[in-house]
Structures are given as structure tokens and as C-alpha cells.
C-alpha positions as CSV (number, residue, x, y, z in Angstrom):
1,M,-29.4,-85.4,-6.4
2,T,-31.8,-87.8,-3.8
3,L,-30.6,-88.9,-0.4
4,L,-32.9,-92.0,-0.5
5,N,-34.0,-95.0,-3.2
6,P,-36.7,-94.4,-5.5
7,D,-39.1,-96.3,-3.6
8,L,-38.4,-95.0,-0.1
9,M,-39.2,-91.6,-1.8
10,T,-42.1,-92.4,-3.4
11,A,-43.6,-93.8,-0.2
12,I,-42.5,-90.4,1.8
13,I,-44.1,-88.3,-1.3
14,Y,-47.4,-90.5,-1.2
15,L,-47.3,-90.4,3.0
16,A,-46.7,-86.5,2.8
17,V,-49.8,-85.6,0.5
18,I,-52.2,-88.6,2.1
19,S,-51.5,-86.9,5.7
20,Q,-52.2,-83.3,4.5
21,I,-55.3,-84.1,3.0
22,F,-56.4,-86.0,6.6
23,T,-54.8,-83.4,8.4
24,I,-56.5,-80.4,7.0
25,S,-59.4,-81.4,5.6
26,I,-60.4,-84.3,8.2
27,F,-58.7,-83.9,11.4
28,F,-58.6,-80.1,11.8
29,A,-61.8,-79.3,9.9
30,N,-63.6,-81.8,12.3
31,K,-62.0,-80.3,15.3
32,W,-63.7,-76.6,13.9
33,H,-66.6,-78.3,13.7
34,Q,-67.2,-80.0,16.9
35,R,-65.9,-76.1,18.7
36,K,-68.5,-74.6,16.9
37,V,-71.6,-76.9,17.6
38,F,-69.8,-77.2,21.3
39,L,-70.4,-73.4,21.3
40,L,-73.6,-72.9,20.2
41,T,-75.1,-75.8,22.5
42,K,-73.4,-75.3,25.5
43,Y,-73.6,-71.2,25.0
44,P,-76.9,-70.7,23.0
45,P,-77.5,-67.4,21.6
46,K,-81.2,-67.0,23.7
47,D,-78.8,-67.5,26.9
48,Y,-76.0,-65.6,25.4
49,P,-77.2,-62.8,23.2
50,N,-73.5,-60.5,23.3
51,L,-71.6,-63.6,22.5
52,Y,-73.1,-63.8,19.2
53,V,-73.4,-61.0,16.1
54,Q,-75.3,-63.7,13.5
55,S,-78.4,-65.0,14.2
56,L,-78.7,-68.9,15.2
57,T,-79.6,-70.1,11.4
58,T,-76.9,-68.3,10.2
59,E,-74.4,-69.6,12.1
60,L,-75.7,-73.4,11.9
61,N,-75.9,-72.7,8.2
62,R,-72.2,-71.6,8.2
63,I,-71.2,-74.9,10.1
64,K,-72.9,-77.0,7.2
65,L,-71.3,-75.1,4.2
66,R,-67.8,-75.4,5.8
67,R,-68.4,-79.3,6.4
68,L,-69.9,-79.9,3.3
69,M,-66.7,-78.1,1.8
70,D,-64.6,-79.9,3.5
71,R,-65.7,-83.2,2.9
72,I,-65.9,-82.5,-0.8
73,I,-62.3,-81.4,-1.0
74,A,-61.3,-84.3,1.0
75,F,-63.0,-87.0,-1.5
76,I,-61.5,-85.3,-4.6
77,S,-58.3,-85.1,-3.2
78,L,-58.3,-88.9,-1.8
79,S,-59.6,-89.7,-5.7
80,V,-56.8,-87.7,-7.0
81,I,-53.9,-89.0,-5.5
82,T,-55.5,-92.6,-5.6
83,L,-55.7,-92.4,-9.3
84,F,-52.3,-90.9,-9.6
85,Y,-50.7,-94.1,-7.6
86,L,-52.6,-96.5,-10.0
87,T,-51.8,-95.1,-13.2
88,K,-48.0,-94.6,-12.0
89,A,-48.1,-91.2,-12.0
90,D,-44.8,-89.5,-12.2
91,L,-43.3,-88.8,-9.0
92,E,-42.7,-85.0,-9.7
93,I,-46.3,-84.5,-10.4
94,V,-47.8,-85.8,-7.2
95,S,-45.1,-84.0,-5.2
96,N,-46.3,-81.2,-7.3
97,S,-50.0,-81.8,-6.2
98,I,-49.2,-81.4,-2.8
99,L,-49.0,-77.4,-3.3
100,V,-52.3,-77.5,-5.5
101,I,-54.4,-79.8,-3.0
102,G,-52.9,-77.5,-0.1
103,S,-54.4,-74.4,-2.1
104,I,-57.5,-76.2,-2.3
105,Q,-57.9,-77.0,1.1
106,L,-57.2,-73.8,2.5
107,L,-60.4,-72.1,0.8
108,P,-62.9,-73.1,3.6
109,W,-60.4,-71.6,6.1
110,F,-60.3,-68.4,4.5
111,L,-63.9,-68.4,4.0
112,T,-63.9,-68.7,7.8
113,I,-61.2,-65.9,7.8
114,Y,-64.1,-63.7,6.0
115,W,-66.8,-64.9,8.5
116,L,-64.8,-63.9,11.4
117,K,-64.1,-60.3,9.8
118,E,-67.5,-59.6,8.9
119,N,-68.7,-60.3,12.3
120,S,-66.1,-58.0,13.9
121,L,-67.2,-55.2,11.3
122,L,-70.8,-56.0,12.7
123,M,-69.4,-56.0,16.1
124,A,-67.5,-52.8,15.6
125,K,-71.1,-51.4,14.0
126,N,-73.2,-52.4,17.1
127,F,-70.4,-51.1,19.8
128,P,-68.9,-48.0,18.6
129,S,-64.6,-47.9,18.9
130,T,-65.1,-45.3,21.4
131,K,-66.9,-48.2,23.6
132,R,-64.0,-50.4,22.6
133,K,-61.1,-49.1,22.9
134,S,-58.8,-50.6,25.1
135,S,-56.5,-49.6,27.7
136,F,-53.0,-49.0,26.9
137,N,-50.9,-50.1,29.4
138,N,-47.0,-50.5,29.4
139,R,-47.0,-54.2,27.6
140,R,-44.0,-55.5,26.8
141,M,-43.4,-58.6,24.3
142,T,-41.4,-60.6,27.6
143,D,-44.7,-59.9,29.2
144,F,-46.3,-62.9,27.0
145,V,-43.4,-64.5,25.2
146,S,-39.9,-65.4,26.8
147,P,-37.0,-64.0,26.0
148,L,-35.3,-67.3,24.4
149,K,-37.9,-67.4,22.4
150,L,-37.6,-64.2,20.9
151,T,-34.0,-64.5,20.6
152,V,-34.4,-67.8,18.5
153,S,-36.9,-65.9,16.4
154,V,-34.6,-63.1,15.7
155,L,-31.6,-65.6,15.2
156,S,-34.0,-67.8,12.5
157,Y,-34.3,-64.9,10.5
158,A,-30.7,-63.6,10.6
159,L,-30.0,-67.2,9.5
160,A,-32.4,-67.2,6.7
161,L,-31.1,-63.7,5.6
162,F,-27.4,-64.8,6.0
163,F,-28.2,-68.1,3.9
164,A,-30.1,-65.9,0.6
165,L,-27.3,-63.0,0.6
166,T,-24.3,-65.8,0.3
167,I,-26.3,-67.8,-1.9
168,F,-26.8,-64.3,-4.5
169,V,-23.0,-63.3,-3.5
170,D,-21.5,-66.3,-4.5
171,Q,-23.9,-67.3,-7.4
172,L,-24.4,-70.9,-5.9
173,W,-27.3,-71.2,-7.8
174,L,-25.6,-70.2,-11.0
175,E,-28.2,-67.9,-13.4
176,Q,-31.1,-68.6,-10.6
177,S,-29.2,-67.2,-8.1
178,Y,-31.6,-64.2,-8.3
179,K,-34.3,-66.3,-6.7
180,A,-32.6,-66.5,-3.3
181,L,-33.4,-62.8,-3.0
182,L,-37.1,-63.3,-4.0
183,L,-37.1,-66.3,-1.1
184,L,-35.4,-63.5,1.1
185,L,-38.5,-60.6,0.0
186,I,-41.0,-63.0,1.0
187,N,-39.5,-64.4,4.1
188,T,-39.1,-60.2,5.2
189,A,-42.5,-59.5,4.2
190,M,-44.3,-62.1,5.8
191,V,-41.9,-61.2,9.2
192,I,-43.0,-57.7,9.1
193,Y,-47.1,-59.3,8.5
194,L,-46.0,-61.3,11.3
195,V,-44.7,-58.0,13.3
196,W,-47.5,-55.9,12.8
197,L,-49.8,-58.9,13.7
198,L,-47.4,-58.6,17.0
199,F,-47.9,-55.0,17.6
200,I,-51.6,-54.7,16.8
201,S,-51.9,-58.2,19.3
202,L,-50.2,-55.9,22.2
203,Y,-51.7,-52.4,21.9
204,G,-54.8,-53.0,18.9
205,K,-58.7,-51.8,19.7
206,K,-60.5,-54.1,22.1
207,K,-62.0,-55.9,19.5
208,D,-64.8,-57.3,22.5
209,H,-65.5,-54.9,25.1
210,F,-67.3,-57.8,27.1
211,V,-64.6,-59.6,27.7
212,S,-62.7,-59.2,31.0
213,S,-59.3,-57.9,31.5
214,E,-57.9,-61.0,32.5
215,D,-58.8,-63.1,29.8
216,R,-57.9,-60.6,27.2
217,L,-54.6,-60.8,28.9
218,K,-54.6,-64.5,28.2
219,L,-55.8,-64.2,24.7
220,I,-52.8,-61.7,23.9
221,A,-50.4,-64.1,25.5
222,E,-51.7,-66.8,23.8
223,K,-51.9,-65.2,19.9
224,C,-48.0,-63.6,20.7
225,K,-46.9,-67.1,21.5
226,I,-48.5,-69.0,18.7
227,L,-47.4,-65.6,16.3
228,S,-43.7,-65.9,17.7
229,S,-43.4,-69.8,16.7
230,F,-44.7,-69.0,13.0
231,L,-41.9,-66.5,12.6
232,I,-39.4,-69.5,13.6
233,M,-41.4,-71.9,11.8
234,Y,-40.9,-69.5,8.6
235,S,-37.6,-68.5,8.6
236,T,-36.9,-72.0,9.3
237,F,-39.0,-73.2,6.0
238,I,-36.8,-70.4,4.0
239,I,-33.9,-71.9,5.0
240,G,-34.8,-75.3,4.5
241,I,-35.5,-74.4,0.4
242,C,-31.8,-72.6,0.2
243,L,-30.5,-75.8,1.5
244,I,-32.4,-78.3,-1.2
245,K,-31.5,-75.9,-4.1
246,T,-28.1,-75.4,-2.6
247,F,-26.7,-79.0,-2.0
248,K,-28.7,-79.8,-5.5
249,L,-31.0,-82.6,-3.5
250,D,-34.3,-83.7,-5.7
251,Q,-37.0,-80.7,-6.2
252,V,-39.9,-83.1,-4.8
253,Y,-38.4,-82.5,-1.7
254,V,-39.5,-78.8,-1.5
255,P,-43.5,-79.8,-1.7
256,A,-43.6,-82.0,0.2
257,M,-41.8,-79.6,2.9
258,A,-44.1,-77.3,2.5
259,G,-46.9,-79.2,3.0
260,L,-45.2,-80.4,6.2
261,F,-45.1,-76.8,6.9
262,I,-48.7,-76.1,6.7
263,Q,-49.8,-78.6,9.2
264,L,-47.3,-78.0,11.5
265,L,-49.2,-74.3,11.4
266,F,-52.3,-75.8,12.0
267,A,-50.9,-78.1,14.8
268,L,-50.0,-75.2,16.6
269,S,-53.1,-73.0,15.9
270,F,-55.5,-75.9,17.4
271,T,-53.2,-77.0,20.3
272,Q,-52.8,-73.6,22.0
273,N,-56.2,-73.4,24.1
274,T,-57.5,-70.4,26.8
275,D,-60.0,-70.9,28.8
276,K,-62.8,-68.1,28.9
277,N,-65.1,-67.0,31.3
278,Y,-68.5,-66.6,29.0
279,D,-70.7,-65.4,31.9
280,V,-70.0,-62.3,30.7
281,Y,-72.4,-62.8,27.5
282,K,-75.3,-63.2,29.0
């Protein structure tokens, strides 16, 4: 069953995939490039030696590699979508390509995460953990995230749990009702992972011993707010999938919703910005 006429549905699917390409591989990729260049220009390694664990050449080469990867992926993705449009490809193929293209688009970002992990290991080697342990103050989640937002996070997961169990017990998806439990398992695993990240943010080791206590608290607050938002968004995403399958809506909606979900994650991550005192790295 579909709620929209075929022409409007086609427009929505193409808009979803094109916006995903521009958002992840062009807009937010450029913001990452600009941010890195800005830091290297305004806070060069020669003046801020404690801010970097890699040489200036290494940092610049990484920026060039990321820019090249993002541009190639954007070009190929747009070319494929253009080919789909010109050849009037089946809408289900176009819809499924959203997830494939999204997976490829995330490769440069995963590479960036690997670089960050590598830098953290070098920082740990240069400054042993005995010098980098954070003070275990009596911190609570409500010090950084509003009780209302925490309540919404819990309720959104509880609602996803309710939908999944109802679908499985009442066999609303017939022989495929077991997939609701798989969705619930994935959702639960993600919630556990995000909660673990929240715990690490609050009580984990201090990775950067140069940062001031005030700036560190700001960074912790920012990360806790983002992660709590992720909890709400992910549970809402799972609920959306359950509703689409329960009401037997057209399956092309699922990849489109997944693409929108990924874009919202990037938007949330990049809109948060905390001022930081870089003089401590001189």
C-alpha cells in the first residue's frame, strides 16, 4: 500500500538520495575540511606543539586524501543517480541505492575516526595514563542533560520495545514477525552502546591532559547532549520501520527514512560547537 501517487513518490525518493549525497559528501565534508584547515592555519603546530601528535605534513596529506575521497564518492554517486533517472530505473532499485550509497559515503568518515583513534593512542604513549586520569567528581547525567530529555530517551526506547513485542506476540507480520525481535535486538544493542559512551564521557580517563577543567566539562556536556539525542532518534527510527511494515506501506519508504536518519545524525553532530581555549596547547 502507498499513501502517495507514483510521481510524487518518485520525486521524494530521488530528492532523498540526492540530498543525502549533497549533505554528507559535499556540505558536511566541506565543513570538516574547512575546520581542519582553519585549525592548522590559526593554531599552527610550530606555535601550538601540544595540540597535534602528527606532523604538519601528515595532517595536510590527510586533509587532501579526505577531500579526494569525498569528491570521488560524490561524483560517482550523482552519476549513478543520473543514470537511474535517464534509464527510468525501477523505483525500488533507486530506493535501495540510498543505503548502498550511504555506506560508501561513510567510508571517509570511518577513516577519520581511525585517525582520531590513532592520535589518541599516540597521545597516550606520549603522556602515560598516570598523568592523564581525570578526577572522579560526583557527576550526574542531569548535570549535563535536562531531565525531560532523559525521560524522552527512556520513553522512546520503551515505545520501540512495546511495538516490537506486540508485533511478535500478535504475529502482525505473519511469518516475518520474528524480524521485529531482530529490530529490537539491534535497537537494544545500540542503546547499550550509547549508554556506555555516556558513562565513558562522564567517568572515563582524561584523554587530553592539557585541556582545562572548565573546557572539559563543556565537552562532556556537549557529548552527553548529542548521545542522548541519538538515543531518541534511533528508537524513533526503529518505531518508524515497525509502523511501515505493520501498515504494509510501500517498502521504498524504509531506505528513504534511513537516509534521512543518517542526515539528521550528521546535522546534529555538526551543529554542536563548544568554544575551547587553545592557549593551553602552546
